[in-house]
C-alpha positions in Angstrom: 0.0 0.0 0.0 1.2 3.5 -0.8 0.6 6.4 1.5 1.0 10.1 0.6 2.4 12.4 3.2 -1.1 13.9 3.7 -2.4 10.8 5.3 -1.2 7.3 6.4 -2.3 3.8 6.1 -0.3 0.7 6.6 -0.3 -3.0 5.7 0.0 -5.1 8.8 2.1 -8.2 8.6 4.5 -10.5 10.2 8.2 -10.2 11.0 8.9 -10.2 7.3 7.7 -6.6 7.1 9.9 -4.1 5.3 10.0 -0.3 5.3 9.8 0.9 1.7 10.0 4.5 0.8 10.4 6.9 -2.1 9.0 9.9 -3.9 6.8 9.2 -6.8 7.1 11.2 -10.0 4.6 13.7 -8.8 6.9 14.5 -5.9 4.7 13.0 -3.2 6.5 10.9 -0.5 5.3 7.3 -0.3 6.0 5.0 2.6 4.5 1.5 3.0 4.9 -1.8 4.8 5.2 -4.7 2.5 6.2 -8.3 2.7 9.7 -9.1 1.5 8.5 -10.8 -1.6 6.6 -7.7 -2.7 8.4 -5.2 -5.0 8.7 -1.7 -3.6 9.8 1.9 -4.5 13.3 3.4 -4.2 14.5 2.2 -0.8 13.8 -1.0 1.1 14.8 -1.6 4.7 14.2 -5.1 6.0 13.6 -6.1 9.6 17.1 -7.6 9.8 18.5 -4.2 8.8 19.4 -4.9 5.2 19.1 -1.9 2.8 18.3 -2.2 -0.9 18.3 0.6 -3.4 16.0 0.1 -6.3 17.7 1.7 -9.3 15.3 3.2 -11.8 17.9 3.9 -14.5 19.5 1.0 -16.3 23.2 0.4 -16.1 25.2 0.1 -19.3 28.6 1.0 -17.7 27.8 4.7 -17.1 27.6 4.2 -13.3 24.0 4.6 -12.3 24.1 1.7 -9.8 27.0 3.4 -8.0 25.6 6.9 -8.4 22.1 6.4 -7.0 23.4 4.1 -4.2 25.8 6.9 -3.2 23.0 9.3 -2.8 21.2 6.9 -0.5 24.3 6.0 1.4 25.0 9.7 2.1 21.7 10.5 3.6 21.4 7.3 5.6 25.1 7.4 6.7 25.6 3.8 5.5 28.6 2.6 3.5 28.0 1.7 -0.2 29.3 -1.8 0.6 26.4 -2.3 3.1 23.7 -1.5 0.5 22.4 -3.9 -2.1 21.1 -2.6 -5.5 18.5 -4.0 -7.8 16.9 -2.8 -11.0 13.4 -1.4 -11.0 10.5 -3.2 -12.7 8.7 -1.6 -15.5 6.4 0.9 -13.8 6.5 4.5 -15.1 4.0 5.6 -12.4 6.7 5.1 -9.8 10.0 5.0 -11.7 9.2 7.4 -14.5 11.5 10.3 -15.4 10.4 13.4 -13.4 10.3 15.5 -16.6 8.8 13.5 -19.4 7.2 10.8 -17.2 8.5 7.9 -19.2 10.6 5.2 -17.7 13.8 5.4 -19.7 17.5 6.3 -19.4 19.0 8.8 -21.8 20.2 12.3 -22.4 22.8 11.9 -19.7 20.0 12.8 -17.2 20.2 9.9 -14.7 21.9 11.8 -11.9 20.3 15.2 -12.5 16.9 13.5 -12.6 17.5 11.4 -9.5 19.7 13.6 -7.3 17.1 15.1 -5.1 14.6 12.3 -5.5 16.8 9.6 -4.0 18.3 11.9 -1.4 14.9 13.0 -0.3 13.7 9.4 0.0 16.8 8.4 2.0 16.6 11.5 4.3 12.9 10.7 5.0 13.7 7.1 5.9 16.4 8.4 8.2 14.0 10.9 9.8 11.4 8.3 10.5 13.9 5.9 12.0 15.4 8.6 14.2 12.0 9.7 15.4 11.1 6.0 16.2 14.3 5.5 18.2 13.9 8.7 20.1 10.4 7.7 21.1 11.4 4.2 22.2 14.4 5.4 24.1 12.6 8.5 25.5 15.2 10.9 24.4 15.6 13.9 22.1 16.0 13.2 18.3 19.2 15.4 18.6 20.7 12.7 20.9 20.4 10.0 18.2 23.5 9.3 16.2 23.2 7.5 12.8 26.2 5.6 11.4 26.8 2.4 9.4 23.2 1.3 9.6 23.0 1.8 13.4 21.0 4.2 15.6 22.6 4.9 18.9 22.8 7.2 22.0 25.4 7.1 24.7 24.0 3.9 26.2 21.7 2.3 23.6 22.1 1.0 20.1 20.0 -0.8 17.5 20.1 -1.4 13.7 17.6 0.1 11.3 15.4 -3.0 11.1 14.6 -2.9 14.8 12.6 0.4 14.4 10.5 -0.4 11.3 7.3 -1.2 13.1 7.4 2.1 14.9 8.5 4.1 11.9 5.5 2.9 9.9 3.2 4.5 12.4 4.6 8.0 11.8 3.8 10.6 9.2 6.9 11.9 7.5 7.8 15.5 7.8 8.0 17.3 4.5 10.4 18.4 3.2 13.0 16.2 4.8 16.2 17.8 6.0 19.1 17.1 3.7 22.8 17.2 4.5 24.7 20.3 3.7 27.6 19.8 1.2 30.2 20.3 4.0 28.7 17.2 5.7 29.1 14.9 2.7 31.2 11.7 3.3 30.4 9.8 0.1 29.1 12.4 -2.4 32.2 14.0 -4.0 34.6 11.5 -2.4 37.2 10.4 -5.1 37.9 7.3 -3.0 34.4 5.9 -3.6 34.8 3.2 -6.2 32.3 1.6 -8.5 29.9 -0.6 -6.6 29.5 -3.2 -9.4 33.2 -3.7 -10.3 33.8 -6.8 -8.3 30.8 -8.7 -9.6 31.6 -7.8 -13.2 35.2 -9.0 -12.7 34.2 -12.3 -11.0 31.4 -13.0 -13.5 28.5 -13.0 -11.1 26.9 -9.8 -12.5 24.1 -10.9 -14.9 24.0 -9.4 -18.3 21.4 -10.1 -21.0 23.6 -12.7 -22.6 23.8 -14.6 -19.3 20.0 -15.1 -19.0 19.1 -18.8 -19.3 15.6 -20.2 -18.9 14.5 -23.8 -18.7 13.5 -25.2 -22.1 14.8 -22.0 -23.9 15.6 -22.0 -27.6 18.1 -19.7 -29.3 17.1 -17.7 -32.3 18.8 -15.7 -35.0 17.0 -13.7 -37.6 17.8 -13.5 -41.3 17.0 -9.9 -42.2 16.8 -8.0 -45.5 20.2 -7.0 -46.8 18.7 -3.6 -47.7 16.9 -1.5 -45.1 13.2 -1.6 -45.7 13.2 -4.8 -47.7 10.4 -7.3 -47.1 10.5 -11.1 -47.2 8.9 -12.7 -50.3 9.7 -16.3 -49.8 12.3 -18.6 -48.2 13.6 -22.1 -48.5 15.0 -23.9 -45.4 15.4 -27.4 -47.0 19.2 -27.2 -46.8 19.1 -26.9 -43.0 16.8 -29.8 -42.2 18.8 -32.3 -40.2 21.5 -29.9 -39.2 22.8 -30.4 -35.6 20.8 -28.3 -33.2 18.4 -26.9 -35.7 14.8 -26.9 -34.6 12.7 -24.9 -37.2 12.5 -21.7 -39.2 9.5 -19.4 -39.4 8.8 -16.1 -41.1 8.3 -13.1 -38.9 4.8 -11.8 -38.9 5.7 -8.4 -40.1 7.6 -9.7 -43.1 10.9 -8.3 -41.9 12.8 -11.7 -42.0 13.1 -15.3 -41.2 13.7 -16.5 -37.6 15.8 -19.6 -37.1 15.4 -21.6 -33.9 18.1 -23.9 -32.5 19.5 -25.4 -29.4 22.5 -23.0 -29.2 23.4 -19.6 -30.6 26.1 -21.2 -32.8 23.5 -23.7 -34.2 21.2 -20.8 -35.0 23.9 -18.8 -36.7 25.1 -21.8 -38.7 21.6 -22.8 -39.9 20.8 -19.2 -40.8 23.7 -19.1 -43.3 22.0 -21.9 -45.3 18.5 -20.3 -45.5 17.7 -19.2 -49.0 15.4 -16.1 -49.1 14.0 -13.7 -51.7 13.2 -10.2 -50.9 10.9 -7.4 -52.1 13.1 -4.2 -52.3 10.3 -1.9 -53.6 10.5 0.3 -50.5 14.1 -0.4 -49.6 17.1 1.9 -49.6 19.0 1.0 -52.7 21.4 4.0 -53.1 25.1 4.0 -52.5 27.0 6.4 -50.2 28.4 8.6 -53.0 24.9 9.3 -54.3 23.5 9.8 -50.8 26.2 12.3 -50.0 25.6 14.2 -53.3 21.9 14.4 -52.5 22.6 15.7 -49.0 24.9 18.4 -50.5 22.3 19.3 -53.2 19.7 19.9 -50.5 22.0 22.5 -48.9 21.4 24.8 -51.8 17.8 25.5 -51.1 17.0 24.8 -47.4 13.6 23.4 -46.6 13.4 25.3 -43.3 14.8 28.5 -41.7 15.5 28.0 -38.0 15.3 31.7 -37.4 12.5 33.4 -39.3 13.7 37.0 -38.6 17.0 36.4 -40.4 17.2 33.9 -43.2 19.8 32.4 -45.5 18.6 34.8 -48.2 19.3 37.7 -45.8 22.7 36.3 -45.0 23.6 35.9 -48.7 22.8 39.6 -49.2 24.9 40.7 -46.2 27.8 38.4 -47.3 28.1 40.6 -50.4 29.4 43.4 -48.2 32.0 41.3 -46.5 35.7 42.1 -46.9 36.6 38.5 -46.7 34.6 35.3 -47.1 35.6 31.9 -46.0 33.8 28.8 -47.2 33.8 25.5 -45.3 32.3 22.2 -46.1 31.8 19.6 -43.3 30.6 16.0 -43.6 29.8 13.5 -40.8 29.0 9.9 -42.0 26.6 7.3 -40.7 28.0 5.7 -37.5 27.0 2.5 -35.7 26.8 2.5 -31.9 28.5 -1.0 -31.8 28.2 -1.8 -28.1 30.5 -4.6 -26.9 27.7 -6.8 -25.8 25.7 -7.7 -29.0 21.9 -7.0 -28.8 19.9 -9.9 -27.2 16.5 -10.3 -25.8 15.0 -13.2 -24.0 11.2 -13.8 -23.9 9.1 -16.1 -21.8 5.3 -16.4 -21.2 3.7 -15.3 -17.9 0.7 -17.0 -16.2 -1.7 -14.1 -17.0 -1.4 -14.5 -20.7 1.3 -11.9 -21.1 5.1 -12.1 -21.5 8.3 -11.3 -19.7 11.2 -9.6 -21.4 14.7 -10.2 -20.0 17.2 -7.6 -21.2 19.5 -4.8 -20.2 16.5 -2.5 -20.9 17.2 1.1 -21.5 13.6 2.2 -22.1 11.0 0.1 -20.4 8.2 2.6 -21.3 9.2 2.6 -25.0 9.4 -1.2 -25.1 6.0 -1.7 -23.5 4.4 0.8 -25.9 6.0 -0.8 -29.0 5.3 -4.4 -28.0 1.8 -3.5 -26.9 1.1 -2.0 -30.3 2.6 -4.9 -32.2 0.8 -7.6 -30.3 -2.3 -5.6 -29.3 -1.5 -6.7 -25.7 -2.2 -4.6 -22.6 1.0 -2.9 -21.4 0.2 -4.2 -17.9 0.8 -7.7 -19.3 4.3 -6.9 -20.5 6.8 -7.4 -17.8 10.4 -6.4 -18.1 13.2 -7.9 -16.0 16.2 -5.5 -16.4 19.8 -6.8 -16.0 23.1 -5.2 -16.8 23.8 -4.1 -20.3 27.3 -4.3 -21.9 27.2 -0.8 -23.4 24.6 1.0 -25.4 25.7 4.4 -26.7 22.1 5.0 -27.8 21.3 1.6 -29.5 19.4 0.0 -26.6 17.2 3.1 -26.4 15.8 2.9 -29.9 12.6 4.9 -30.2 10.8 2.1 -32.0 12.2 -0.6 -29.7 12.8 -2.4 -33.0 14.8 -5.4 -31.8 12.5 -5.9 -28.8 9.5 -6.1 -31.2 11.5 -8.5 -33.4 12.2 -10.7 -30.5 8.6 -10.8 -29.4 7.5 -11.6 -32.9 10.0 -14.5 -32.9 8.5 -15.7 -29.7 5.0 -15.6 -31.1 6.0 -17.2 -34.5 7.3 -20.3 -32.7 4.4 -21.0 -30.3 4.1 -18.2 -27.8 5.0 -20.6 -25.0 8.6 -21.7 -25.4 11.1 -19.3 -24.0 13.2 -17.8 -26.9 16.5 -15.9 -26.8 17.2 -13.8 -29.9 20.8 -13.0 -30.3 22.4 -10.6 -32.8 25.9 -11.2 -34.2 28.3 -8.4 -34.6 27.6 -8.5 -38.3 23.9 -8.1 -37.6 24.6 -5.2 -35.3 26.7 -3.2 -37.9 24.3 -3.9 -40.8 21.1 -3.2 -38.8 21.9 -0.4 -36.3 19.9 2.7 -35.6 22.7 4.8 -37.2 23.9 8.2 -36.2 22.6 10.1 -39.3 24.7 11.7 -41.9 25.2 15.4 -41.5 26.3 17.6 -44.4 27.1 21.2 -43.4 28.1 24.2 -45.4 29.3 27.5 -43.9 30.1 30.8 -45.4 31.8 33.2 -43.0 31.8 37.0 -43.7 34.6 39.0 -42.1 35.1 42.8 -42.0 38.4 44.6 -42.6 39.7 43.9 -39.0 39.0 40.2 -39.2 35.9 40.3 -37.1 33.0 38.0 -38.0 29.9 39.9 -39.3 27.8 37.3 -40.9 27.6 33.6 -41.2 25.4 31.4 -43.3 25.2 27.8 -42.0 23.2 25.1 -43.8 22.6 21.6 -42.6 21.2 18.5 -44.2 20.6 15.5 -41.9 17.9 13.0 -41.0 15.6 13.5 -38.0 15.2 10.6 -35.6 11.8 11.9 -34.6 10.0 12.8 -37.8 7.8 9.8 -38.6 8.2 8.3 -35.1 5.6 8.1 -32.4 7.2 11.1 -30.8 7.0 13.5 -33.7 4.2 15.5 -32.2 6.3 16.2 -29.1 9.7 16.9 -30.8 8.8 18.6 -34.1 7.3 22.1 -34.1 4.5 23.4 -36.2 7.0 24.5 -38.8 8.3 21.0 -39.2 11.6 21.7 -37.4 13.2 19.1 -35.1 15.5 21.1 -32.7 17.3 18.0 -31.7 18.9 17.9 -35.1 21.0 21.0 -34.5 21.7 20.9 -30.8 24.5 23.2 -29.8 24.3 25.5 -32.9 21.3 27.7 -32.3 22.1 28.1 -28.6 25.9 28.3 -28.8 27.6 29.7 -25.6 30.0 32.0 -27.5 29.2 35.7 -27.9 29.3 36.1 -31.6 26.7 37.0 -34.2 23.8 34.6 -34.3 24.2 32.1 -37.2 21.7 31.8 -39.9 20.7 28.2 -40.0 19.1 26.7 -43.1 17.8 23.2 -42.5 16.9 20.3 -44.7 15.8 16.8 -43.8 16.8 13.8 -45.7 14.5 10.7 -45.6 15.5 7.1 -46.0 14.3 3.7 -45.0 17.7 3.3 -43.3 16.9 3.7 -39.6 18.7 6.4 -37.6 18.8 6.9 -33.9 20.7 8.2 -30.9 24.5 7.9 -30.9 26.6 9.0 -28.0 25.8 12.8 -27.7 23.4 12.7 -30.7 23.5 15.9 -32.8 26.2 17.4 -30.6 28.6 14.9 -32.2 28.4 16.7 -35.6 27.4 20.2 -34.6 30.4 20.6 -32.2 32.7 19.2 -34.8 31.6 21.9 -37.2 31.3 24.7 -34.7 34.7 24.3 -33.0 36.6 24.1 -36.3 34.7 27.3 -37.4 35.8 29.0 -34.2 39.4 28.0 -35.0 39.0 29.5 -38.5 37.7 32.7 -37.0 40.7 32.9 -34.7 43.0 32.2 -37.6 41.4 35.0 -39.7 41.6 37.4 -36.8 45.3 36.5 -36.3 44.7 35.3 -32.7 45.6 32.3 -30.6 42.6 29.9 -30.8 42.4 29.4 -27.1 42.6 33.2 -26.3 40.1 33.9 -29.1 37.6 31.5 -27.4 38.0 33.3 -24.1 37.5 36.6 -25.8 34.0 35.3 -26.7 33.2 34.4 -23.1 33.6 37.6 -21.2 30.1 38.3 -20.0 30.3 38.0 -16.2 26.5 38.0 -15.9 26.2 34.9 -18.2 26.8 31.9 -16.0 27.2 29.6 -19.0 29.9 31.7 -20.5 31.8 31.8 -17.2 31.6 28.0 -16.8 32.8 27.3 -20.3 35.6 29.9 -19.9 36.6 28.2 -16.6 37.0 24.8 -18.1 39.0 26.2 -21.0 41.3 27.9 -18.6 41.6 24.8 -16.5 42.4 22.6 -19.5 44.9 25.2 -20.7 46.7 25.3 -17.4 46.9 21.5 -17.1 48.0 21.1 -20.7 50.7 23.8 -20.5 49.1 25.6 -23.4 51.8 28.3 -23.5 54.7 25.9 -23.4 56.3 25.4 -26.9 56.0 22.0 -28.5 58.7 20.0 -30.3 59.0 20.5 -34.0 56.3 18.6 -35.9 53.9 18.7 -33.0 50.6 20.5 -32.7 47.9 21.4 -30.2 44.2 21.8 -30.8 41.4 23.0 -28.5 37.7 22.5 -28.5 35.0 23.4 -25.9 31.3 22.6 -25.8 28.3 22.6 -23.6 26.0 19.6 -23.9 23.5 18.0 -21.5 24.1 20.9 -19.1 27.8 20.1 -18.8 30.8 22.1 -19.9 33.8 20.4 -21.4 37.1 21.7 -22.8 39.6 19.3 -24.5 43.1 19.9 -25.7 44.8 17.3 -27.9 48.5 17.1 -28.7 49.7 15.3 -31.8 53.0 14.6 -33.3 54.0 13.8 -36.9 56.5 11.3 -38.2 57.0 10.4 -41.8 53.6 11.8 -42.6 51.8 9.9 -39.9 49.9 11.4 -37.0 50.3 10.1 -33.5 47.9 11.3 -30.7 50.3 12.0 -27.8 48.0 13.4 -25.2 44.5 14.6 -24.4 43.8 16.9 -21.5 40.2 17.6 -20.6 38.4 19.7 -18.0 34.8 19.2 -17.1 32.2 21.1 -15.1 29.3 18.8 -14.5 28.0 20.6 -11.4 28.5 18.8 -8.1 30.7 15.8 -8.8 28.8 13.0 -7.1 31.2 10.2 -8.0 34.6 11.7 -9.2 36.0 8.2 -10.0 33.1 7.6 -12.4 33.3 11.1 -13.9 36.9 10.4 -14.8 36.1 7.0 -16.3 33.1 8.4 -18.3 35.1 11.3 -19.6 38.0 9.0 -20.6 35.5 6.6 -22.4 33.6 9.4 -24.1 36.8 11.0 -25.4 38.1 7.6 -26.6 34.7 6.9 -28.3 34.7 10.2 -30.0 38.3 10.1 -31.1 38.1 6.5 -32.3 35.1 7.4 -34.5 36.7 10.6 -35.8 39.9 8.8 -36.7 38.5 6.0 -39.0 34.9 5.0 -38.5 32.1 5.3 -41.0 29.2 3.2 -42.3 28.9 3.2 -46.0 26.4 1.7 -48.4 26.8 0.0 -51.8 23.4 -0.3 -53.6 21.7 0.0 -50.3 23.7 -2.6 -48.4 26.0 -1.8 -45.5 29.6 -2.5 -46.5 31.1 -2.8 -43.0 30.9 -6.3 -41.5 32.8 -6.5 -38.2 35.5 -4.8 -36.2 38.2 -5.4 -38.8 36.5 -2.8 -41.0 34.7 -0.8 -38.3 37.6 -0.7 -35.9 37.1 0.7 -32.4 39.7 2.7 -30.6 42.8 0.7 -29.7 44.7 1.2 -26.4 47.7 2.4 -28.4 45.9 5.0 -30.3 46.2 7.7 -27.6 49.3 8.2 -25.5 47.6 9.6 -22.4 44.3 11.1 -21.2 44.1 13.4 -18.3 40.8 14.5 -16.8 40.4 17.5 -14.5 37.1 18.1 -12.7 36.3 21.8 -12.1 34.8 22.6 -8.7 31.2 23.7 -9.0 28.4 24.9 -6.7 25.8 24.0 -9.4 23.5 20.9 -9.2 24.9 17.7 -10.9 24.4 17.4 -14.7 25.2 14.8 -17.3 28.5 13.0 -17.7 28.0 9.9 -20.0 28.0 11.9 -23.3 29.5 15.4 -22.9 33.1 14.2 -23.3 32.4 13.1 -26.9 31.5 16.3 -28.8 34.8 18.2 -28.4 37.0 15.2 -29.1 36.8 15.2 -32.9 37.3 19.0 -33.4 40.1 19.2 -30.9 41.9 16.4 -32.8 41.2 18.1 -36.1 42.4 21.4 -34.8 45.6 19.8 -33.5 46.3 18.2 -36.9 45.9 21.6 -38.5 48.3 23.2 -36.0 50.9 20.4 -36.7 50.5 20.1 -40.5 48.5 23.1 -41.8 45.9 20.7 -43.2 42.3 21.8 -42.3 40.4 18.5 -42.2 36.6 19.1 -42.1 35.4 15.7 -43.3 34.9 12.7 -41.0 36.4 10.3 -40.6 39.8 12.0 -40.7 41.3 9.2 -42.7 38.9 10.3 -45.5 41.0 13.5 -45.8 44.1 11.4 -46.5 45.3 11.6 -42.9 47.3 8.5 -41.8 47.5 7.6 -38.1 50.5 5.9 -36.7 
């Protein structure tokens, strides 16, 4: 039973009672007594004193298990080691995001969304337990000390579980008293390590690939080689009698053939021998060269003007009065997320006629909506058991929940009763990702006689992830503009003339979706090279030039971005001369509420580029878990640099040419000499950290290469400019 703070009502039970507490998404505090087998909100305290934190954001390596547990440990004065963590069930009414009300993880918002929610819940539990102990011991609440799961006075002591029955009879005071920053023991402590490291090292942490159910079959899907193709017919006669093969069935939506077997290898092996014919009428059949040419052609006459008061036509007129014009052309290719754990989903039936999905599930609400629509099944009958995920970078948060729907259709196509585990190979993943869309950008910069920028005409062609999706009405305005496609451009922190933005949307049956930092990954690349060109034209140092655009002391964003630039410059010895043939590049960007500056040092030897050092400074507000912030920044920088160096997804007659990591190579440990992360002190609330390190990585590297070689590389990947890395 759930009780709001305005009234109280309790379940009465036996010694298995548990105090469960949390704030629902409307902000109301809920406290209830439940039996141990019942699932409960954010914090559970059992009668034997055990504490469990229910983590509402999934864990794909970004540190939510540690982060949310840290918040509870802080307010309860209990060590992280003494707290268990478990993932929340699919229930958006309790575990939904406090802004959009959907239960999902994304946009680097886990900590900012949960910071007060989990602290408030823990502080209220503490308050109730202290009041209960004070009443039992007939003393003042001020006399009660709380430490390591124990309540004590000078002569009495008891663990949390001993006071549950009394605590359940109390109304919580609202709002609860939270600790002041100066009182923090765990929040901001760099010695607090990841909570889940040991279980991941010893193999006891359960990932999606680890899920095994009695009687389960493995499945692999033969999909159209061209996005949007539909199955016409298939022949499985060559696989009859193969070891482990069970059967093959068409998917109900015509998207492919599902092969069932006793093991994953058996399923993959049998799939290779299936003969299928496809209808490519509505499929993507163009090659990358044609697709790029069409993107660039669309730049000439933009479909949309982001700012109606100053258009590309106006900018073209004003450019006629410029003393100097600089033209730049940028290109960012399709990219796959390529998480290390391949996609996999396990489905089993439930006793109420529904089904249970086992997966490292990033978006329970989206999955429930999509599966409900596909099967015409009530969402309440779609259970989700979330486990650890081995990376995502956006792929596991697909808006259409495409691979979940596919897995459910595979479950239904068999018999709807036998548990089925659908596993994607790496080849499946690269040929069927929700790709980061192509972005073609053209820029004309108009300067006056003194080298100051007067006018700039920026045009962008890309593909919207939301147009045509169930969320179009929420994300696309009445003029047909999806602001998520140009994040970081219209609201740039720098104080220079507002850019004109002409926008065009490309359409294809090739699916696109979120990729670590979404549009920031290509807008920051263009913007930070543009700023370097501005500095070059003005004859100024690129770092000093950036600081000259961030001088408004009344603008907090400008001051925070300037601070991280200064911190990075200091730590990188920006003023110190480099050896001959070396170069430094800088880039700074705000994304997901976080400010990041990165400085890359490169060397050249026989025409090859070696990345010697990356120095980064980050202001993500209050640093809840410094150890995780450093790890996420290192990972985000590596992810961005690896993609910028050599990654692209290309098409030949509509078919993806990249097959596996040999031709879509992730960053190798020897690619970067050293990465240094410096966290800027901040009095602001915590903001995102999973993605903000990625956007500045590519332009900082490109700017360093320019400084070392004089080559201005504006096309990604950098190898497409003829650059060779050591």
